[in-house]
N, CA, C and O atoms as a DFTB+ gen file, in Angstrom:
332 C
 N C O
     1  1    -111.109      41.469     111.269
     2  2    -111.775      40.944     110.093
     3  2    -110.961      40.434     109.063
     4  3    -111.357      39.617     108.232
     5  1    -109.614      40.999     109.121
     6  2    -108.679      40.421     107.955
     7  2    -108.418      39.091     107.988
     8  3    -108.181      38.535     106.916
     9  1    -108.409      38.253     109.332
    10  2    -108.151      37.269     109.688
    11  2    -109.036      36.205     108.997
    12  3    -108.681      35.045     108.784
    13  1    -110.188      36.724     108.686
    14  2    -111.283      35.815     108.136
    15  2    -111.204      35.416     106.640
    16  3    -111.844      34.459     106.203
    17  1    -110.414      36.169     105.889
    18  2    -109.988      36.181     104.452
    19  2    -108.962      35.105     104.330
    20  3    -107.839      35.306     104.792
    21  1    -109.255      33.990     103.748
    22  2    -108.433      32.724     103.649
    23  2    -107.275      33.396     102.654
    24  3    -107.488      34.317     101.865
    25  1    -106.142      32.797     102.848
    26  2    -104.895      33.210     101.999
    27  2    -105.078      32.517     100.551
    28  3    -105.661      31.440     100.426
    29  1    -104.541      33.215      99.504
    30  2    -104.819      32.684      98.136
    31  2    -103.960      31.236      97.863
    32  3    -102.752      31.312      97.639
    33  1    -104.510      30.174      97.886
    34  2    -103.803      28.898      97.846
    35  2    -103.551      28.580      96.323
    36  3    -102.474      28.068      96.017
    37  1    -104.311      28.806      95.536
    38  2    -104.153      28.481      94.127
    39  2    -103.661      29.397      93.133
    40  3    -104.021      30.568      93.256
    41  1    -102.818      29.060      92.058
    42  2    -102.509      29.980      91.194
    43  2    -103.545      29.919      90.017
    44  3    -104.290      28.946      89.902
    45  1    -103.576      30.899      89.209
    46  2    -104.559      31.061      88.139
    47  2    -104.733      29.800      87.393
    48  3    -103.685      29.156      87.365
    49  1    -105.735      29.231      86.769
    50  2    -105.843      27.961      86.058
    51  2    -105.259      28.511      84.619
    52  3    -104.678      27.696      83.902
    53  1    -105.385      29.745      84.223
    54  2    -104.699      30.138      82.983
    55  2    -103.245      29.987      82.928
    56  3    -102.681      29.611      81.900
    57  1    -102.655      30.257      83.960
    58  2    -101.036      29.957      83.950
    59  2    -100.917      28.783      83.921
    60  3    -100.154      28.372      83.047
    61  1    -101.542      27.801      84.767
    62  2    -101.081      26.411      84.746
    63  2    -101.700      25.568      83.372
    64  3    -101.272      24.458      83.053
    65  1    -102.637      26.197      82.720
    66  2    -103.180      25.314      81.554
    67  2    -102.896      26.155      80.154
    68  3    -103.593      25.997      79.152
    69  1    -101.740      27.100      80.227
    70  2    -101.566      27.873      78.964
    71  2    -101.379      27.138      77.617
    72  3    -101.725      27.555      76.512
    73  1    -100.805      26.038      77.892
    74  2    -100.248      25.222      76.665
    75  2    -100.992      23.842      76.495
    76  3    -100.602      22.926      75.771
    77  1    -102.010      23.840      77.198
    78  2    -103.008      22.689      77.121
    79  2    -103.321      22.276      75.784
    80  3    -103.167      21.083      75.523
    81  1    -103.778      23.140      74.795
    82  2    -103.985      22.793      73.489
    83  2    -102.903      22.369      72.729
    84  3    -103.198      21.995      71.593
    85  1    -101.559      22.316      73.088
    86  2    -100.536      21.612      72.412
    87  2    -100.666      20.239      72.317
    88  3    -100.130      19.569      71.434
    89  1    -101.451      19.745      73.311
    90  2    -101.632      18.248      73.630
    91  2    -102.883      17.709      73.116
    92  3    -103.244      16.547      73.305
    93  1    -103.658      18.749      72.336
    94  2    -104.940      18.353      71.686
    95  2    -104.730      17.262      70.563
    96  3    -103.686      17.351      69.917
    97  1    -105.592      16.265      70.269
    98  2    -105.384      15.408      69.305
    99  2    -105.319      15.893      67.927
   100  3    -104.422      15.511      67.175
   101  1    -106.217      16.707      67.562
   102  2    -106.091      17.549      66.255
   103  2    -105.392      18.701      66.078
   104  3    -105.930      19.767      66.377
   105  1    -104.260      18.671      65.635
   106  2    -103.524      19.998      65.611
   107  2    -104.093      20.907      64.612
   108  3    -104.690      20.443      63.641
   109  1    -103.946      22.197      64.785
   110  2    -104.620      23.169      63.769
   111  2    -103.407      24.260      63.615
   112  3    -103.546      25.090      62.717
   113  1    -102.369      24.313      64.328
   114  2    -101.162      25.274      64.041
   115  2    -100.072      24.762      64.192
   116  3     -99.946      23.734      64.857
   117  1     -98.951      25.435      63.546
   118  2     -97.636      24.975      63.830
   119  2     -96.951      25.641      64.837
   120  3     -96.829      26.851      64.652
   121  1     -96.439      25.151      65.920
   122  2     -96.107      25.642      67.032
   123  2     -94.618      26.448      67.002
   124  3     -94.105      26.946      68.004
   125  1     -94.061      26.469      65.707
   126  2     -92.902      27.199      65.501
   127  2     -93.212      28.428      64.725
   128  3     -94.299      28.606      64.177
   129  1     -92.251      29.249      64.697
   130  2     -92.426      30.505      63.896
   131  2     -91.634      30.480      62.480
   132  3     -91.630      31.330      61.591
   133  1     -90.951      29.205      62.559
   134  2     -90.344      28.877      61.227
   135  2     -91.051      27.772      60.657
   136  3     -90.982      26.699      61.255
   137  1     -91.671      27.844      59.676
   138  2     -92.254      26.572      58.969
   139  2     -91.464      26.225      57.811
   140  3     -91.304      27.076      56.936
   141  1     -90.860      24.878      57.682
   142  2     -90.293      24.578      56.389
   143  2     -90.902      24.748      55.161
   144  3     -92.051      24.360      54.950
   145  1     -90.152      25.351      54.259
   146  2     -91.115      25.697      52.806
   147  2     -91.612      24.358      52.248
   148  3     -92.570      24.426      51.478
   149  1     -91.121      23.201      52.513
   150  2     -91.812      22.040      51.872
   151  2     -93.079      21.616      52.614
   152  3     -93.839      20.791      52.108
   153  1     -93.315      22.163      53.799
   154  2     -94.621      21.904      54.364
   155  2     -95.874      22.105      53.655
   156  3     -96.199      23.273      53.443
   157  1     -96.523      21.306      53.311
   158  2     -97.784      21.552      52.497
   159  2     -99.075      21.084      53.349
   160  3    -100.170      21.386      52.873
   161  1     -99.045      20.481      54.380
   162  2    -100.187      20.203      55.057
   163  2     -99.817      19.772      56.366
   164  3     -98.701      19.269      56.497
   165  1    -100.668      19.898      57.492
   166  2    -100.490      19.443      58.748
   167  2    -101.446      18.232      58.615
   168  3    -102.537      18.330      58.055
   169  1    -101.017      17.179      59.116
   170  2    -101.665      15.486      59.008
   171  2    -101.777      15.106      60.132
   172  3    -100.772      15.305      60.814
   173  1    -102.831      14.496      60.764
   174  2    -102.814      13.649      61.918
   175  2    -103.643      12.360      61.505
   176  3    -104.524      12.433      60.648
   177  1    -103.361      11.318      62.074
   178  2    -104.095      10.149      61.733
   179  2    -104.006       9.148      63.017
   180  3    -102.946       8.946      63.609
   181  1    -105.116       8.611      63.338
   182  2    -105.093       7.367      64.417
   183  2    -106.287       6.646      64.325
   184  3    -107.142       6.987      63.508
   185  1    -106.462       5.586      65.145
   186  2    -107.450       4.713      65.156
   187  2    -107.837       4.587      66.596
   188  3    -107.091       4.380      67.553
   189  1    -109.259       4.766      66.578
   190  2    -109.987       4.645      68.151
   191  2    -111.031       3.390      67.880
   192  3    -111.315       2.857      66.807
   193  1    -111.429       3.147      68.996
   194  2    -112.469       1.959      69.333
   195  2    -113.575       2.585      69.419
   196  3    -113.721       3.427      70.305
   197  1    -114.629       2.288      68.472
   198  2    -115.960       2.828      68.553
   199  2    -116.927       1.938      69.225
   200  3    -116.564       1.154      70.103
   201  1    -118.216       2.047      68.810
   202  2    -119.218       1.033      69.328
   203  2    -118.932      -0.281      68.803
   204  3    -118.506      -0.575      67.686
   205  1    -119.257      -1.095      69.862
   206  2    -119.344      -2.467      69.539
   207  2    -117.804      -3.082      69.206
   208  3    -117.569      -4.131      68.605
   209  1    -116.866      -2.173      69.740
   210  2    -115.552      -2.631      69.417
   211  2    -114.835      -2.331      68.044
   212  3    -113.704      -2.694      67.718
   213  1    -115.711      -1.612      67.333
   214  2    -115.159      -1.531      65.872
   215  2    -114.223      -0.285      65.874
   216  3    -114.434       0.827      66.360
   217  1    -113.168      -0.741      65.226
   218  2    -112.024       0.387      64.956
   219  2    -112.469       1.369      63.799
   220  3    -112.994       1.025      62.741
   221  1    -112.169       2.624      64.189
   222  2    -112.511       3.706      63.409
   223  2    -111.276       4.449      63.078
   224  3    -110.530       4.817      63.986
   225  1    -111.026       4.680      61.904
   226  2    -109.789       5.440      61.391
   227  2    -110.241       7.068      61.432
   228  3    -111.293       7.493      60.954
   229  1    -109.298       7.817      62.052
   230  2    -109.658       9.184      62.074
   231  2    -108.515       9.849      61.184
   232  3    -107.382       9.389      61.325
   233  1    -108.689      10.783      60.374
   234  2    -107.834      11.446      59.502
   235  2    -108.054      12.887      59.578
   236  3    -109.183      13.363      59.463
   237  1    -107.055      13.566      59.760
   238  2    -107.379      15.199      59.862
   239  2    -106.238      15.774      59.096
   240  3    -105.080      15.370      59.205
   241  1    -106.619      16.711      58.337
   242  2    -105.663      17.498      57.395
   243  2    -105.902      19.184      57.724
   244  3    -107.024      19.624      57.974
   245  1    -104.850      19.923      57.688
   246  2    -104.998      21.336      57.962
   247  2    -103.958      21.860      56.769
   248  3    -102.745      21.652      56.768
   249  1    -104.665      22.548      55.811
   250  2    -103.935      23.363      54.700
   251  2    -103.687      24.616      55.038
   252  3    -104.420      25.169      55.858
   253  1    -102.588      25.294      54.452
   254  2    -102.308      26.512      54.755
   255  2    -103.149      27.567      53.980
   256  3    -103.496      27.222      52.850
   257  1    -103.500      28.704      54.377
   258  2    -104.186      29.621      53.564
   259  2    -103.347      30.250      52.450
   260  3    -102.139      30.401      52.635
   261  1    -103.905      30.611      51.340
   262  2    -103.081      30.718      50.253
   263  2    -102.222      32.238      50.478
   264  3    -101.156      32.425      49.893
   265  1    -102.723      33.101      51.237
   266  2    -102.018      34.459      51.348
   267  2    -101.464      34.371      52.953
   268  3    -100.379      34.943      53.055
   269  1    -101.886      33.870      54.055
   270  2    -101.362      33.985      55.322
   271  2    -100.889      32.638      55.653
   272  3    -100.365      32.649      56.767
   273  1    -100.877      31.441      55.084
   274  2    -100.027      30.441      55.436
   275  2    -100.760      29.622      56.622
   276  3    -101.964      29.759      56.837
   277  1     -99.897      28.722      57.403
   278  2    -100.469      27.978      58.542
   279  2    -100.824      28.952      59.668
   280  3    -100.188      29.988      59.865
   281  1    -101.850      28.570      60.377
   282  2    -101.909      29.231      61.774
   283  2    -100.859      29.223      62.452
   284  3    -100.165      28.207      62.486
   285  1    -100.520      30.353      63.135
   286  2     -99.260      30.433      64.132
   287  2     -99.463      30.253      65.463
   288  3    -100.569      29.860      65.834
   289  1     -98.328      30.533      66.497
   290  2     -98.580      29.984      67.916
   291  2     -99.533      31.183      68.299
   292  3    -100.436      30.978      69.111
   293  1     -99.348      32.478      67.711
   294  2    -100.385      33.499      68.194
   295  2    -101.653      33.218      68.016
   296  3    -102.518      33.528      68.835
   297  1    -101.928      32.471      66.690
   298  2    -103.358      32.111      66.465
   299  2    -103.784      31.182      67.488
   300  3    -104.870      31.304      68.053
   301  1    -102.940      30.236      67.749
   302  2    -103.504      29.230      68.695
   303  2    -103.594      29.704      70.173
   304  3    -104.390      29.187      70.958
   305  1    -102.753      30.700      70.520
   306  2    -103.067      31.482      71.907
   307  2    -104.272      32.103      71.894
   308  3    -104.991      31.970      72.884
   309  1    -104.697      32.859      70.829
   310  2    -105.868      33.528      70.700
   311  2    -106.927      32.614      70.729
   312  3    -107.831      32.947      71.496
   313  1    -107.085      31.598      70.146
   314  2    -108.113      30.612      70.161
   315  2    -108.569      30.144      71.513
   316  3    -109.681      30.222      72.035
   317  1    -107.280      29.567      72.016
   318  2    -107.181      29.155      73.322
   319  2    -107.954      30.205      74.467
   320  3    -108.720      29.866      75.369
   321  1    -107.596      31.260      74.196
   322  2    -108.224      32.273      75.115
   323  2    -109.704      32.500      74.983
   324  3    -110.469      32.712      75.923
   325  1    -110.028      32.430      73.683
   326  2    -111.504      32.406      73.241
   327  2    -112.403      31.339      73.834
   328  3    -113.521      31.504      74.323
   329  1    -111.690      30.175      73.698
   330  2    -112.399      28.914      74.158
   331  2    -112.461      28.806      75.785
   332  3    -113.004      27.839      76.319
């Protein structure tokens, strides 16, 4: 009967995709434990092509919490696991 069980061929999807959110278009956390003091906002901007070929400017800003600062790598890992 043991011969009928196929060997495990694939690694866990979690292990392969652990850092997938680092490549997300809209960053929400700083991936370093040391944030430069002069950092006031995380900002991302790009242009995409919308309906009828119209260019659309996208602008994303993340501000730090007054008490806790910017989201950290552990915050990002937690949110990734929840998603």
